[in-house]
Backbone as numpy.savetxt, mean C-alpha at the origin, in Angstrom:
# Nx Ny Nz CAx CAy CAz Cx Cy Cz
12.09 13.78 -10.88 12.88 13.19 -11.94 13.29 11.75 -11.58
13.73 11.55 -10.36 14.13 10.21 -9.93 12.95 9.25 -9.94
11.77 9.74 -9.55 10.58 8.89 -9.54 10.26 8.42 -10.95
10.38 9.31 -11.90 10.13 8.95 -13.30 11.13 7.97 -13.85
12.30 7.89 -13.21 13.34 6.95 -13.65 13.27 5.63 -12.89
12.23 5.46 -12.04 12.02 4.19 -11.37 12.60 4.05 -9.99
13.07 5.13 -9.38 13.62 5.05 -8.02 12.46 4.91 -7.03
12.40 3.79 -6.34 11.25 3.45 -5.50 11.01 4.45 -4.38
12.07 4.88 -3.68 11.87 5.84 -2.59 11.36 7.17 -3.13
11.82 7.57 -4.31 11.34 8.81 -4.92 9.86 8.68 -5.29
9.47 7.50 -5.79 8.07 7.27 -6.11 7.20 7.40 -4.87
7.66 6.83 -3.77 6.89 6.90 -2.54 6.84 8.34 -2.02
7.89 9.10 -2.22 7.89 10.50 -1.83 6.88 11.29 -2.66
6.84 11.04 -3.95 5.85 11.70 -4.81 4.44 11.32 -4.36
4.25 10.05 -4.02 2.94 9.60 -3.52 2.55 10.35 -2.25
3.50 10.54 -1.36 3.23 11.25 -0.11 2.85 12.70 -0.38
3.52 13.33 -1.32 3.19 14.71 -1.67 1.75 14.79 -2.18
1.38 13.87 -3.06 0.00 13.86 -3.57 -1.00 13.61 -2.43
-0.65 12.74 -1.51 -1.55 12.43 -0.39 -1.80 13.68 0.45
-0.74 14.44 0.75 -0.91 15.64 1.57 -1.72 16.71 0.85
-1.75 16.64 -0.46 -2.57 17.56 -1.26 -3.99 17.02 -1.48
-4.30 15.92 -0.82 -5.58 15.18 -0.95 -5.84 14.72 -2.39
-4.79 14.46 -3.12 -4.89 13.90 -4.47 -4.70 12.39 -4.34
-5.70 11.75 -3.73 -5.56 10.36 -3.32 -5.34 9.40 -4.49
-6.04 9.62 -5.60 -5.88 8.70 -6.72 -4.46 8.74 -7.27
-3.90 9.92 -7.42 -2.51 10.02 -7.88 -1.56 9.41 -6.86
-1.85 9.61 -5.60 -1.01 9.03 -4.55 -0.99 7.51 -4.64
-2.17 6.93 -4.82 -2.25 5.47 -4.92 -1.52 4.97 -6.16
-1.60 5.70 -7.26 -0.89 5.30 -8.48 0.63 5.24 -8.24
1.18 6.28 -7.60 2.62 6.29 -7.33 3.00 5.26 -6.27
2.14 5.08 -5.27 2.41 4.08 -4.25 2.44 2.68 -4.87
1.53 2.43 -5.78 1.48 1.14 -6.47 2.77 0.89 -7.24
3.25 1.91 -7.95 4.51 1.76 -8.69 5.66 1.43 -7.75
5.71 2.12 -6.62 6.79 1.88 -5.65 6.66 0.48 -5.04
5.43 0.06 -4.74 5.21 -1.27 -4.17 5.60 -2.36 -5.16
5.21 -2.17 -6.41 5.52 -3.17 -7.43 7.02 -3.26 -7.69
7.76 -2.21 -7.33 9.21 -2.25 -7.51 9.90 -2.95 -6.34
9.11 -3.33 -5.31 9.65 -4.12 -4.22 9.94 -3.39 -2.93
9.50 -2.15 -2.78 9.76 -1.37 -1.57 8.76 -1.74 -0.48
9.22 -2.36 0.63 8.29 -2.80 1.68 7.44 -1.67 2.27
8.00 -0.48 2.46 7.22 0.64 2.98 6.04 0.96 2.06
6.28 0.90 0.77 5.22 1.17 -0.21 4.19 0.05 -0.21
4.64 -1.19 -0.05 3.71 -2.31 0.03 2.75 -2.13 1.20
3.32 -1.76 2.34 2.51 -1.52 3.54 1.53 -0.37 3.31
2.02 0.72 2.75 1.18 1.89 2.51 0.06 1.57 1.53
0.37 0.83 0.49 -0.66 0.43 -0.47 -1.70 -0.46 0.20
-1.25 -1.36 1.07 -2.20 -2.18 1.82 -3.15 -1.32 2.64
-2.62 -0.27 3.27 -3.46 0.65 4.05 -4.48 1.35 3.16
-4.03 1.83 2.01 -4.95 2.51 1.08 -6.06 1.57 0.63
-5.70 0.36 0.26 -6.69 -0.61 -0.19 -7.64 -1.02 0.93
-7.12 -1.14 2.13 -7.92 -1.53 3.29 -8.95 -0.45 3.63
-8.55 0.82 3.50 -9.43 1.93 3.83 -10.26 2.41 2.64
-9.83 2.08 1.42 -10.56 2.50 0.23 -10.23 3.91 -0.22
-9.16 4.50 0.31 -8.78 5.86 -0.09 -8.14 5.82 -1.46
-8.58 6.73 -2.34 -8.00 6.82 -3.67 -8.58 5.82 -4.65
-9.65 5.16 -4.26 -10.30 4.18 -5.13 -11.81 4.17 -4.85
-12.54 3.44 -5.66 -14.00 3.42 -5.53 -14.47 2.80 -4.22
-13.79 1.76 -3.78 -14.21 1.05 -2.56 -13.01 0.29 -2.00
-13.07 -0.06 -0.72 -11.99 -0.88 -0.15 -11.89 -2.23 -0.86
-10.69 -2.74 -0.91 -10.44 -4.07 -1.48 -9.61 -4.84 -0.45
-10.31 -5.50 0.45 -9.65 -6.15 1.58 -8.77 -7.33 1.15
-9.18 -8.03 0.12 -8.38 -9.16 -0.35 -7.03 -8.66 -0.92
-7.08 -7.60 -1.71 -5.84 -7.02 -2.25 -5.00 -6.41 -1.13
-5.66 -5.76 -0.17 -4.93 -5.17 0.96 -4.16 -6.25 1.71
-4.82 -7.37 1.96 -4.16 -8.47 2.67 -2.96 -8.98 1.88
-3.09 -9.03 0.57 -1.97 -9.48 -0.27 -0.76 -8.56 -0.14
-1.00 -7.26 -0.15 0.12 -6.32 -0.02 0.68 -6.32 1.39
-0.19 -6.44 2.39 0.31 -6.56 3.77 1.20 -7.79 3.90
0.77 -8.90 3.29 1.56 -10.14 3.37 2.92 -9.95 2.72
2.96 -9.33 1.55 4.25 -9.11 0.87 5.17 -8.25 1.73
4.59 -7.19 2.32 5.40 -6.31 3.17 5.86 -7.05 4.42
4.98 -7.84 5.01 5.34 -8.61 6.21 6.44 -9.62 5.88
6.32 -10.27 4.73 7.36 -11.22 4.31 8.70 -10.53 4.12
8.67 -9.22 3.82 9.90 -8.45 3.65 10.38 -7.85 4.96
9.69 -8.20 6.07 10.14 -7.77 7.38 9.42 -6.58 7.99
8.33 -6.13 7.40 7.60 -4.97 7.93 6.64 -5.43 9.03
6.95 -5.06 10.27 6.15 -5.48 11.42 4.77 -4.87 11.45
4.63 -3.62 11.02 3.32 -2.98 10.98 2.39 -3.70 10.01
2.93 -4.14 8.89 2.14 -4.87 7.92 1.67 -6.21 8.51
2.56 -6.88 9.22 2.18 -8.15 9.86 1.08 -7.93 10.88
1.17 -6.84 11.63 0.15 -6.52 12.63 -1.19 -6.22 11.97
-1.18 -5.42 10.90 -2.42 -5.10 10.20 -3.04 -6.35 9.58
-2.21 -7.21 9.03 -2.71 -8.45 8.44 -3.38 -9.31 9.51
-2.74 -9.44 10.65 -3.33 -10.22 11.75 -4.65 -9.61 12.20
-4.70 -8.29 12.28 -5.94 -7.61 12.69 -7.06 -7.86 11.67
-6.72 -7.83 10.39 -7.72 -8.11 9.36 -8.26 -9.52 9.51
-7.34 -10.47 9.65 -7.75 -11.86 9.77 -8.58 -12.11 11.02
-8.28 -11.38 12.10 -8.99 -11.61 13.36 -10.47 -11.21 13.27
-10.80 -10.34 12.33 -12.20 -9.92 12.16 -12.80 -10.48 10.87
-12.07 -11.39 10.22 -12.61 -12.07 9.05 -12.49 -11.33 7.74
-11.60 -10.34 7.66 -11.39 -9.61 6.41 -10.10 -10.07 5.76
-10.05 -9.95 4.44 -8.81 -10.22 3.72 -8.58 -11.65 3.32
-9.60 -12.47 3.43 -9.47 -13.87 3.02 -10.61 -14.22 2.09
-10.33 -15.01 1.09 -11.38 -15.53 0.20 -11.88 -16.82 0.83
-13.06 -16.80 1.39 -13.59 -17.98 2.10 -14.26 -18.90 1.16
């Protein structure tokens, strides 16, 4: 109920439930909603999904880097680390 009312942590919890049920597409949909509402944990998680391609047709490294950057800017150290790792191997940048 809280997720449907826009509560970001509830949205991320619903996403986690779908993920554990291997309902990856639904998980990514809820994670995206939580990330778009400004939750750094969701931004990081969405970056991971996009980087790995889970819940979608294929990985999207450019979008993953964008979400990692937003999460890192909000203080998420794991996101900053993943972004640096992507850049170190040439992923996540439009050359």
